[in-house]
KOLTORPA-348455 format. One record per residue (C-alpha): residue number from 0; x, y negated, z. Coordinates in Angstrom, 1 decimal, m for minus. Layout:
BEGIN
ATOM NUM X Y Z
...
END
This chain:
BEGIN
ATOM 0 56.5 22.4 m29.8
ATOM 1 54.8 24.8 m27.4
ATOM 2 56.7 25.1 m23.9
ATOM 3 57.4 28.9 m24.9
ATOM 4 59.1 27.9 m28.2
ATOM 5 61.0 25.0 m26.7
ATOM 6 62.4 27.4 m24.0
ATOM 7 63.2 30.1 m26.5
ATOM 8 65.2 27.5 m28.5
ATOM 9 66.9 26.4 m25.2
ATOM 10 67.9 29.8 m24.4
ATOM 11 69.1 30.7 m27.8
ATOM 12 72.8 30.0 m27.1
ATOM 13 72.8 32.2 m24.1
ATOM 14 70.9 35.1 m26.1
ATOM 15 73.2 34.8 m28.8
ATOM 16 76.2 34.9 m26.2
ATOM 17 74.7 38.2 m24.9
ATOM 18 74.3 39.8 m28.5
ATOM 19 78.0 39.0 m29.4
ATOM 20 79.5 39.9 m26.1
ATOM 21 77.5 43.0 m25.4
ATOM 22 75.8 44.2 m28.3
ATOM 23 78.6 43.6 m30.9
ATOM 24 81.4 43.8 m28.2
ATOM 25 82.9 40.6 m29.7
ATOM 26 85.7 39.2 m27.3
ATOM 27 85.0 36.0 m25.7
ATOM 28 87.7 34.3 m27.8
ATOM 29 85.4 34.9 m30.9
ATOM 30 82.0 34.6 m29.4
ATOM 31 82.1 31.4 m27.4
ATOM 32 83.3 29.2 m30.3
ATOM 33 80.3 30.5 m32.3
ATOM 34 78.0 29.9 m29.3
ATOM 35 79.3 26.2 m29.1
ATOM 36 78.7 25.3 m32.7
ATOM 37 75.0 26.9 m32.3
ATOM 38 74.6 24.7 m29.2
ATOM 39 75.5 21.7 m31.2
ATOM 40 73.2 22.5 m34.1
ATOM 41 70.2 23.1 m31.6
ATOM 42 71.1 19.8 m29.9
ATOM 43 71.3 17.8 m33.0
ATOM 44 68.3 19.4 m34.9
ATOM 45 66.0 20.8 m32.0
ATOM 46 66.5 18.1 m29.4
ATOM 47 67.6 15.4 m31.6
ATOM 48 70.4 14.4 m29.4
ATOM 49 72.6 11.7 m31.2
ATOM 50 75.9 12.6 m32.6
ATOM 51 77.8 10.3 m30.3
ATOM 52 76.2 11.9 m27.2
ATOM 53 77.0 15.5 m28.4
ATOM 54 80.7 14.4 m28.9
ATOM 55 80.6 12.6 m25.5
ATOM 56 79.3 15.6 m23.9
ATOM 57 82.2 17.8 m25.7
ATOM 58 84.8 15.3 m24.5
ATOM 59 83.5 15.6 m21.0
ATOM 60 83.7 19.4 m21.1
ATOM 61 87.1 19.2 m22.4
ATOM 62 88.2 16.9 m19.4
ATOM 63 86.5 19.2 m17.0
ATOM 64 88.4 22.2 m18.7
ATOM 65 91.8 20.6 m18.0
ATOM 66 90.8 20.6 m14.3
ATOM 67 89.9 24.0 m14.3
ATOM 68 93.1 25.1 m16.3
ATOM 69 95.1 23.1 m13.8
ATOM 70 93.9 25.3 m10.9
ATOM 71 94.2 28.5 m13.1
ATOM 72 97.9 27.8 m13.8
ATOM 73 98.7 27.0 m10.2
ATOM 74 97.2 30.3 m9.1
ATOM 75 98.8 32.3 m11.5
ATOM 76 102.1 30.4 m11.2
ATOM 77 102.3 31.0 m7.4
ATOM 78 101.5 34.8 m8.0
ATOM 79 104.2 35.3 m10.7
ATOM 80 106.7 33.4 m8.5
ATOM 81 106.2 35.9 m5.6
ATOM 82 106.4 38.7 m7.9
ATOM 83 109.7 37.5 m9.4
ATOM 84 111.0 36.6 m5.8
ATOM 85 110.4 40.2 m4.6
ATOM 86 107.7 38.9 m2.0
ATOM 87 104.8 41.0 m3.7
ATOM 88 107.0 44.2 m3.5
ATOM 89 107.7 43.4 0.4
ATOM 90 103.7 43.0 0.9
ATOM 91 103.1 46.2 m0.9
ATOM 92 105.8 48.0 1.2
ATOM 93 104.4 46.8 4.5
ATOM 94 100.8 48.3 3.7
ATOM 95 102.2 51.9 3.4
ATOM 96 103.1 52.2 6.9
ATOM 97 99.9 51.3 8.5
ATOM 98 97.8 54.4 8.2
ATOM 99 97.9 57.7 6.3
ATOM 100 94.1 57.8 5.8
ATOM 101 93.3 56.9 2.1
ATOM 102 89.9 55.3 3.4
ATOM 103 91.7 53.0 5.7
ATOM 104 94.2 52.3 3.1
ATOM 105 91.4 51.4 0.6
ATOM 106 89.7 49.1 3.0
ATOM 107 93.0 47.3 4.0
ATOM 108 94.6 46.9 0.5
ATOM 109 91.3 46.5 m1.7
ATOM 110 88.8 44.8 0.7
ATOM 111 91.1 42.7 2.8
ATOM 112 94.3 42.0 1.0
ATOM 113 91.9 41.7 m2.0
ATOM 114 89.8 39.0 m0.6
ATOM 115 92.8 37.0 0.4
ATOM 116 94.3 37.3 m3.0
ATOM 117 90.8 36.4 m4.5
ATOM 118 90.7 33.2 m2.2
ATOM 119 94.2 32.3 m3.3
ATOM 120 94.1 33.1 m7.0
ATOM 121 90.9 34.4 m8.4
ATOM 122 90.3 34.7 m12.1
ATOM 123 90.7 38.4 m12.4
ATOM 124 94.1 38.5 m10.2
ATOM 125 92.6 40.5 m7.4
ATOM 126 91.9 43.9 m9.3
ATOM 127 95.1 43.3 m11.1
ATOM 128 97.0 43.3 m8.0
ATOM 129 95.1 45.6 m5.9
ATOM 130 94.9 48.5 m8.7
ATOM 131 98.5 48.9 m9.3
ATOM 132 99.2 48.8 m5.6
ATOM 133 96.7 51.6 m4.6
ATOM 134 98.1 53.7 m7.5
ATOM 135 101.6 53.1 m6.0
ATOM 136 100.6 54.5 m2.7
ATOM 137 99.1 57.4 m4.3
ATOM 138 95.6 56.8 m5.4
ATOM 139 94.3 58.3 m8.8
ATOM 140 94.2 55.4 m11.4
ATOM 141 90.5 55.5 m11.7
ATOM 142 89.8 55.3 m8.0
ATOM 143 92.2 52.4 m7.8
ATOM 144 90.4 50.5 m10.5
ATOM 145 87.0 51.3 m8.9
ATOM 146 88.2 49.9 m5.7
ATOM 147 89.7 46.8 m7.3
ATOM 148 86.2 46.2 m8.9
ATOM 149 84.2 46.6 m5.9
ATOM 150 86.0 43.9 m4.0
ATOM 151 85.0 41.6 m6.8
ATOM 152 81.9 40.7 m4.7
ATOM 153 81.8 39.1 m1.6
ATOM 154 84.8 36.8 m1.9
ATOM 155 84.4 35.8 m5.3
ATOM 156 82.1 32.9 m4.8
ATOM 157 84.9 31.3 m3.0
ATOM 158 87.8 32.4 m5.1
ATOM 159 90.8 30.5 m6.4
ATOM 160 90.3 28.1 m3.4
ATOM 161 86.6 27.6 m4.1
ATOM 162 86.6 27.2 m7.9
ATOM 163 83.1 28.8 m8.5
ATOM 164 81.6 26.0 m6.1
ATOM 165 84.1 23.2 m6.4
ATOM 166 84.1 23.3 m10.2
ATOM 167 81.5 25.7 m11.5
ATOM 168 78.4 24.6 m9.5
ATOM 169 79.8 21.0 m9.3
ATOM 170 80.1 20.7 m13.1
ATOM 171 77.0 22.9 m13.9
ATOM 172 74.7 20.5 m12.2
ATOM 173 73.6 17.1 m13.4
ATOM 174 75.4 15.5 m10.5
ATOM 175 74.8 11.8 m11.6
ATOM 176 71.0 12.3 m11.6
ATOM 177 71.2 14.4 m8.6
ATOM 178 73.4 11.8 m6.7
ATOM 179 71.0 9.1 m7.5
ATOM 180 68.2 11.0 m5.8
ATOM 181 70.1 12.1 m2.8
ATOM 182 71.3 8.4 m2.1
ATOM 183 67.7 7.4 m2.5
ATOM 184 66.7 10.0 0.3
ATOM 185 69.4 8.9 2.7
ATOM 186 71.8 11.9 1.8
ATOM 187 74.8 12.3 m0.4
ATOM 188 76.2 14.7 m2.9
ATOM 189 78.8 16.0 m0.4
ATOM 190 76.1 17.1 2.0
ATOM 191 74.3 18.8 m0.8
ATOM 192 77.1 20.9 m2.1
ATOM 193 77.8 21.7 1.7
ATOM 194 74.3 23.0 1.9
ATOM 195 74.9 25.2 m1.3
ATOM 196 78.2 26.4 0.3
ATOM 197 76.5 27.2 3.8
ATOM 198 73.8 29.2 1.8
ATOM 199 76.3 31.3 m0.3
ATOM 200 78.5 32.0 2.6
ATOM 201 75.6 33.2 4.8
ATOM 202 74.0 35.3 2.2
ATOM 203 77.3 36.8 1.3
ATOM 204 78.0 37.6 4.9
ATOM 205 74.5 39.4 5.4
ATOM 206 74.8 41.4 2.1
ATOM 207 78.6 41.9 2.0
ATOM 208 79.5 43.2 5.6
ATOM 209 78.6 46.6 4.4
ATOM 210 80.7 46.5 1.2
ATOM 211 83.8 48.2 2.8
ATOM 212 81.6 51.2 3.6
ATOM 213 79.9 51.3 0.1
ATOM 214 83.9 51.3 m1.2
ATOM 215 84.6 54.2 1.0
ATOM 216 81.4 56.2 0.4
ATOM 217 82.2 56.0 m3.6
ATOM 218 85.9 56.9 m3.1
ATOM 219 84.8 60.3 m1.0
ATOM 220 81.8 61.1 m3.1
ATOM 221 83.6 60.6 m6.5
ATOM 222 87.2 61.3 m5.8
ATOM 223 87.2 63.7 m2.6
ATOM 224 88.0 67.5 m3.2
ATOM 225 84.5 68.0 m1.4
ATOM 226 82.6 65.2 m3.4
ATOM 227 81.3 64.3 0.1
ATOM 228 79.2 61.4 1.3
ATOM 229 79.8 62.5 4.8
ATOM 230 83.4 62.0 4.6
ATOM 231 82.7 58.4 3.8
ATOM 232 80.4 58.0 6.7
ATOM 233 83.0 59.3 9.1
ATOM 234 84.7 55.9 8.8
ATOM 235 81.5 53.8 9.5
ATOM 236 82.5 52.0 12.9
ATOM 237 86.0 51.1 11.2
ATOM 238 84.2 50.0 7.9
ATOM 239 81.8 48.0 9.8
ATOM 240 84.7 46.2 11.7
ATOM 241 86.5 45.7 8.5
ATOM 242 83.3 44.0 7.2
ATOM 243 82.8 41.6 10.1
ATOM 244 86.5 40.8 10.5
ATOM 245 86.2 39.1 7.1
ATOM 246 82.5 37.8 7.0
ATOM 247 82.6 36.2 10.4
ATOM 248 85.5 33.8 9.8
ATOM 249 84.4 33.6 6.3
ATOM 250 81.1 32.0 7.3
ATOM 251 82.5 29.8 10.0
ATOM 252 85.3 28.4 7.7
ATOM 253 82.5 27.8 4.8
ATOM 254 80.3 26.0 7.4
ATOM 255 83.0 23.7 8.9
ATOM 256 85.7 23.6 6.3
ATOM 257 83.9 23.7 3.0
ATOM 258 84.0 26.0 m0.1
ATOM 259 87.8 26.2 m0.6
ATOM 260 88.8 28.3 2.5
ATOM 261 86.2 31.2 3.1
ATOM 262 87.9 33.9 1.1
ATOM 263 91.5 32.7 1.7
ATOM 264 91.2 32.5 5.5
ATOM 265 88.6 35.3 6.1
ATOM 266 90.9 37.6 4.2
ATOM 267 94.0 36.6 6.2
ATOM 268 92.1 36.8 9.6
ATOM 269 90.5 40.1 8.7
ATOM 270 93.9 41.4 7.6
ATOM 271 95.4 40.6 11.0
ATOM 272 92.4 42.2 13.0
ATOM 273 92.0 45.3 10.7
ATOM 274 95.7 46.1 10.4
ATOM 275 96.1 45.7 14.2
ATOM 276 93.0 48.0 14.8
ATOM 277 94.4 50.5 12.3
ATOM 278 98.0 50.4 14.0
ATOM 279 96.1 51.2 17.5
ATOM 280 94.0 54.0 15.9
ATOM 281 90.9 51.8 17.1
ATOM 282 87.6 53.1 15.5
ATOM 283 89.6 55.1 13.1
ATOM 284 88.3 58.6 12.2
ATOM 285 90.0 61.6 14.2
ATOM 286 90.5 63.3 10.9
ATOM 287 92.8 62.1 8.0
ATOM 288 91.2 61.9 4.7
ATOM 289 93.3 62.4 1.5
ATOM 290 92.7 63.1 m2.2
ATOM 291 93.2 66.9 m3.4
ATOM 292 96.5 67.7 m4.8
ATOM 293 97.5 65.6 m7.6
ATOM 294 97.7 68.9 m10.0
ATOM 295 94.0 69.2 m9.4
ATOM 296 93.0 65.6 m10.5
ATOM 297 91.0 65.6 m13.6
ATOM 298 92.7 64.0 m16.6
ATOM 299 90.4 61.3 m16.9
ATOM 300 91.5 60.0 m13.4
ATOM 301 95.1 59.6 m14.5
ATOM 302 96.5 56.4 m16.0
ATOM 303 100.1 55.8 m17.4
ATOM 304 101.2 54.0 m14.2
ATOM 305 102.7 56.3 m11.6
ATOM 306 103.8 55.6 m8.0
ATOM 307 107.4 54.6 m7.7
ATOM 308 108.6 55.7 m4.2
ATOM 309 111.6 53.2 m4.5
ATOM 310 109.4 50.2 m4.7
ATOM 311 107.2 51.1 m1.8
ATOM 312 110.4 51.8 0.5
ATOM 313 112.3 48.8 m0.6
ATOM 314 112.1 45.8 1.8
ATOM 315 114.0 42.8 m0.3
ATOM 316 112.7 40.4 2.3
ATOM 317 110.8 40.2 5.7
ATOM 318 107.1 40.4 6.0
ATOM 319 107.0 37.0 7.4
ATOM 320 109.1 35.4 4.7
ATOM 321 106.9 37.2 1.8
ATOM 322 103.8 35.9 3.4
ATOM 323 104.9 32.3 4.2
ATOM 324 103.8 30.9 0.8
ATOM 325 100.3 32.0 1.1
ATOM 326 100.2 30.8 4.8
ATOM 327 101.6 27.4 3.4
ATOM 328 98.8 27.2 0.8
ATOM 329 96.1 27.7 3.4
ATOM 330 97.6 25.2 5.9
ATOM 331 98.1 22.6 3.1
ATOM 332 94.7 22.9 1.8
ATOM 333 93.2 22.6 5.2
ATOM 334 95.2 19.5 5.9
ATOM 335 94.2 17.9 2.4
ATOM 336 90.4 18.6 3.1
ATOM 337 90.3 18.0 6.8
ATOM 338 92.4 14.6 7.3
ATOM 339 90.5 11.7 5.4
ATOM 340 93.9 9.5 5.2
ATOM 341 95.6 12.7 3.4
ATOM 342 92.4 13.3 1.2
ATOM 343 92.2 9.6 0.2
ATOM 344 95.9 9.4 m0.7
ATOM 345 95.7 12.6 m2.9
ATOM 346 92.8 11.3 m4.6
ATOM 347 94.4 8.1 m5.3
ATOM 348 96.1 9.6 m8.0
ATOM 349 93.5 10.2 m10.7
ATOM 350 92.7 9.7 m14.3
ATOM 351 89.3 9.9 m16.4
ATOM 352 86.8 8.3 m18.5
ATOM 353 83.4 6.5 m17.4
ATOM 354 80.5 6.5 m19.7
ATOM 355 82.3 8.2 m22.5
ATOM 356 81.8 6.8 m25.9
ATOM 357 79.5 4.4 m24.4
ATOM 358 77.0 7.2 m23.1
ATOM 359 75.6 6.4 m19.9
ATOM 360 76.1 9.4 m17.1
ATOM 361 78.7 11.1 m19.1
ATOM 362 81.9 10.8 m17.2
ATOM 363 84.8 12.9 m15.9
ATOM 364 88.0 12.5 m14.0
ATOM 365 90.8 14.7 m12.8
ATOM 366 92.7 14.5 m9.5
ATOM 367 95.7 16.6 m10.1
ATOM 368 97.4 16.3 m6.6
ATOM 369 93.9 16.9 m4.7
ATOM 370 92.9 19.7 m6.9
ATOM 371 94.2 23.1 m5.5
ATOM 372 96.1 23.5 m8.8
ATOM 373 98.4 20.6 m7.4
ATOM 374 98.9 22.4 m4.0
ATOM 375 99.5 25.8 m5.5
ATOM 376 102.1 24.5 m8.1
ATOM 377 103.9 22.6 m5.2
ATOM 378 104.0 25.8 m2.8
ATOM 379 105.3 27.8 m6.0
ATOM 380 108.1 25.2 m6.2
ATOM 381 108.9 25.4 m2.5
ATOM 382 109.1 29.2 m2.9
ATOM 383 112.0 28.9 m5.2
ATOM 384 114.0 27.4 m2.3
ATOM 385 112.4 29.6 0.3
ATOM 386 113.1 32.9 m1.3
ATOM 387 116.4 31.7 m2.8
ATOM 388 115.2 32.3 m6.4
ATOM 389 117.2 31.7 m9.5
ATOM 390 115.9 29.1 m11.9
ATOM 391 115.8 31.7 m14.7
ATOM 392 113.1 33.6 m12.5
ATOM 393 111.1 30.7 m12.2
ATOM 394 111.4 29.9 m15.8
ATOM 395 109.9 33.3 m16.4
ATOM 396 107.3 32.9 m14.1
ATOM 397 106.1 29.7 m15.8
ATOM 398 106.2 31.5 m19.1
ATOM 399 104.1 34.1 m17.9
ATOM 400 101.5 31.8 m16.4
ATOM 401 101.4 29.8 m19.6
ATOM 402 100.5 32.8 m21.6
ATOM 403 97.6 33.7 m19.2
ATOM 404 96.5 30.0 m19.4
ATOM 405 96.5 30.1 m23.2
ATOM 406 94.0 33.1 m23.1
ATOM 407 91.7 31.7 m20.7
ATOM 408 92.0 28.2 m21.9
ATOM 409 90.8 28.9 m25.3
ATOM 410 87.6 30.5 m24.2
ATOM 411 87.0 27.7 m21.7
ATOM 412 87.5 24.9 m24.3
ATOM 413 84.3 26.1 m26.0
ATOM 414 82.4 27.3 m23.0
ATOM 415 82.6 24.1 m20.8
ATOM 416 81.6 21.7 m23.6
ATOM 417 78.7 23.9 m24.5
ATOM 418 77.4 23.8 m20.9
ATOM 419 77.8 19.9 m20.8
ATOM 420 75.9 19.7 m24.1
ATOM 421 72.9 21.7 m22.6
ATOM 422 73.0 19.6 m19.5
ATOM 423 73.2 16.3 m21.1
ATOM 424 70.6 17.0 m23.6
ATOM 425 67.9 15.2 m21.5
ATOM 426 68.6 11.9 m23.3
ATOM 427 67.3 12.5 m26.9
ATOM 428 65.2 10.9 m29.6
ATOM 429 62.5 13.7 m29.2
ATOM 430 61.8 12.6 m25.6
ATOM 431 62.3 16.2 m24.6
ATOM 432 63.5 17.5 m21.1
ATOM 433 67.1 18.7 m21.0
ATOM 434 67.5 22.5 m22.3
ATOM 435 67.9 23.9 m18.7
ATOM 436 64.8 22.1 m17.6
ATOM 437 62.8 23.2 m20.5
ATOM 438 64.0 26.9 m19.6
ATOM 439 63.3 26.5 m16.0
ATOM 440 59.7 25.0 m16.4
ATOM 441 58.7 28.1 m18.6
ATOM 442 60.1 30.5 m16.2
ATOM 443 58.6 28.8 m13.2
ATOM 444 55.1 28.9 m15.1
ATOM 445 55.6 32.5 m16.1
ATOM 446 57.1 34.1 m12.9
ATOM 447 55.9 31.9 m10.1
ATOM 448 56.6 32.1 m6.6
ATOM 449 58.6 35.5 m6.7
ATOM 450 61.4 33.7 m8.7
ATOM 451 63.8 33.7 m5.8
ATOM 452 63.9 37.7 m6.2
ATOM 453 65.2 37.4 m9.6
ATOM 454 67.6 34.3 m9.4
ATOM 455 70.6 36.3 m8.3
ATOM 456 70.2 38.6 m11.3
ATOM 457 70.3 35.7 m13.6
ATOM 458 73.7 34.8 m12.0
ATOM 459 74.9 38.3 m12.2
ATOM 460 74.0 38.3 m16.0
ATOM 461 76.1 35.3 m16.6
ATOM 462 79.2 36.8 m14.9
ATOM 463 78.4 40.0 m16.8
ATOM 464 78.5 38.1 m20.0
ATOM 465 81.3 35.7 m19.4
ATOM 466 83.6 37.6 m17.0
ATOM 467 83.6 34.7 m14.7
ATOM 468 81.6 33.5 m11.6
ATOM 469 82.7 30.0 m12.4
ATOM 470 81.3 30.1 m15.9
ATOM 471 78.1 31.5 m14.8
ATOM 472 77.6 28.8 m12.3
ATOM 473 78.3 26.2 m15.1
ATOM 474 75.9 27.8 m17.4
ATOM 475 73.0 28.5 m15.0
ATOM 476 73.2 26.1 m12.0
ATOM 477 71.1 23.4 m13.5
ATOM 478 68.7 26.0 m14.8
ATOM 479 68.2 27.6 m11.4
ATOM 480 67.9 24.2 m9.8
ATOM 481 65.2 23.3 m12.1
ATOM 482 63.1 26.3 m11.6
ATOM 483 63.4 25.7 m7.6
ATOM 484 62.2 21.9 m8.3
ATOM 485 59.4 23.3 m10.3
ATOM 486 58.3 25.7 m7.7
ATOM 487 58.8 23.3 m4.8
ATOM 488 61.4 25.3 m3.1
ATOM 489 65.0 24.7 m1.9
ATOM 490 67.2 24.0 m5.1
ATOM 491 70.3 24.1 m2.9
ATOM 492 69.4 27.7 m1.7
ATOM 493 68.6 28.9 m5.2
ATOM 494 71.8 27.5 m6.5
ATOM 495 73.5 29.3 m3.6
ATOM 496 72.0 32.7 m4.4
ATOM 497 72.9 32.1 m8.1
ATOM 498 76.5 31.8 m6.9
ATOM 499 76.3 34.9 m4.8
ATOM 500 74.6 36.8 m7.8
ATOM 501 77.3 35.6 m10.0
ATOM 502 79.7 36.8 m7.6
ATOM 503 78.2 40.4 m7.7
ATOM 504 78.2 40.4 m11.6
ATOM 505 82.0 40.6 m11.6
ATOM 506 81.7 44.1 m10.5
ATOM 507 80.2 44.8 m13.9
ATOM 508 82.1 42.3 m16.1
ATOM 509 83.4 44.3 m18.9
ATOM 510 86.3 41.7 m19.1
ATOM 511 87.5 42.2 m15.6
ATOM 512 87.0 46.1 m15.8
ATOM 513 89.3 46.0 m19.0
ATOM 514 91.9 43.9 m17.4
ATOM 515 92.0 46.0 m14.2
ATOM 516 92.3 49.2 m16.3
ATOM 517 95.0 47.7 m18.3
ATOM 518 97.2 47.2 m15.3
ATOM 519 97.3 51.1 m14.6
ATOM 520 97.4 52.3 m18.0
ATOM 521 93.5 53.5 m18.1
ATOM 522 92.5 51.5 m21.2
ATOM 523 89.4 53.3 m23.0
ATOM 524 87.8 54.6 m20.1
ATOM 525 86.2 51.4 m18.8
ATOM 526 82.6 52.9 m19.4
ATOM 527 83.2 55.4 m16.6
ATOM 528 84.1 52.6 m14.3
ATOM 529 81.1 50.6 m15.4
ATOM 530 78.7 53.4 m14.6
ATOM 531 79.9 53.5 m11.0
ATOM 532 80.1 49.8 m10.4
ATOM 533 76.6 49.2 m11.6
ATOM 534 75.0 50.7 m8.3
ATOM 535 76.8 48.5 m5.9
ATOM 536 76.0 45.5 m8.1
ATOM 537 72.3 46.3 m8.2
ATOM 538 72.3 46.8 m4.4
ATOM 539 73.9 43.1 m3.9
ATOM 540 71.5 41.3 m6.3
ATOM 541 68.4 42.9 m4.9
ATOM 542 69.1 42.3 m1.4
ATOM 543 70.3 38.7 m2.2
ATOM 544 66.9 38.3 m3.9
ATOM 545 65.1 39.6 m0.9
ATOM 546 67.1 37.0 1.2
ATOM 547 66.0 34.3 m1.0
ATOM 548 62.4 35.1 m0.7
ATOM 549 62.6 35.1 3.2
ATOM 550 64.6 31.9 3.2
ATOM 551 62.4 30.0 0.8
ATOM 552 58.9 31.2 2.1
ATOM 553 59.4 32.7 5.5
ATOM 554 61.9 30.5 6.9
ATOM 555 60.9 27.4 4.5
ATOM 556 64.5 26.2 4.1
ATOM 557 64.5 22.9 2.7
ATOM 558 67.2 20.5 1.2
ATOM 559 67.7 16.7 1.1
ATOM 560 66.0 16.3 m2.2
ATOM 561 62.6 18.0 m0.8
ATOM 562 62.3 15.1 1.8
ATOM 563 60.5 15.7 5.1
END
């Protein structure tokens, strides 16, 4: 079989996923089971994998899925617990007194608070929280959704306490083979993942610092009475302050603490800095910008969710108490990752399988106490006492979180095993390379040295299809690494810009737009939002690609696998 046909066969599951999800507009819950079955057929018939190896890969994927769902459940449970305790309402109320300028409100609520929520929860909760909050303080529903979607960029690669890297990249790469290569060169898997984290954080910081300005420009241009770009540029100094207030601690945290914390701590530090600046009127425009009178808003801007003044003014608890659970999450996560004794104790409780069904290199394990899900659930239970909640409220939070888990879980039950089949297909009776490697070799031969310019777009495509940075990283990390290895450039950095592109793709992910629109009663007008979010997405992936070219060729960035 020619390399072209081999690559086409390998990429067929991804093409079919695109056709079903985009062309036929199937929900992922219908599309991914079909794609999984197609992957099994290609593995058995095209790659001549053994039935046992396919089954072992599926079991490995299911075990990995349990770990992902554990994190999702913890993140959503904490959020729902805080909603039932009144903490979210108190946090909402605290934002309304900072500044009357809608541009400032958009930056603080969407960019900074949204980044913090993304770091703590991820999985679409950011826009689902930010959009209703913006409507509550007086934004048109469509503007609120747009702002909520644009923050689905810089923070996303480290959302849900680092899940897109910790789970997405780690399970998307053939870590068994890579670990052996790294050890043979005197390095380690941990160093390699940290290098990916560094590249992701630095690239996001370079490209993402101007995102608050882009958000405000789109707000004033599309939703202002004057439809003016100039009114957006009036807040340039404050917007850049807000960008740097997030991205500087974001990079420092990523480099020194790892992938779990950049968005969480960057958002929290940025909130403190920017809220203080706004209260002191530091770098804020002299004129206060607002929307036109509500009666002049076009009907397409309006959703069914309306502002409720009682909710905004009610303060059921202090800001300190409301924020305390999120602060505890950050503190406990840092302790669990920084202190070796604590890390070892938490990791000591684990379960898993090695060489599943006798297949070498196919293993999986779960460390429920060390995974962020364990800490999130622990803090959620602490919150019951801290906020003096009734057990009935906790039961409701658990029930609501379980419903979200079932929706996310069903798709992942097919998506993750599919990815593992593709990655594990390198051992077969036909003596063929694994499917991602077959794709990588063909792309490298066809595109050549300019591939780093395209790599972020591949990541964005994956997120657009799956509605998830984590899933995009699972699908494409090994493919991206394979292309880099073939071209002789840094595999770690190419995987890093894959993660950055996948984060940017969340801005156009239809699943996320639908979910955000539903929270403000704007269902049916998702296409209008998509036509606006595509432009920031193109900006993000293009400049990330340029950074990739410069890093790989002008700067000559290398990783442990390249030697030298």
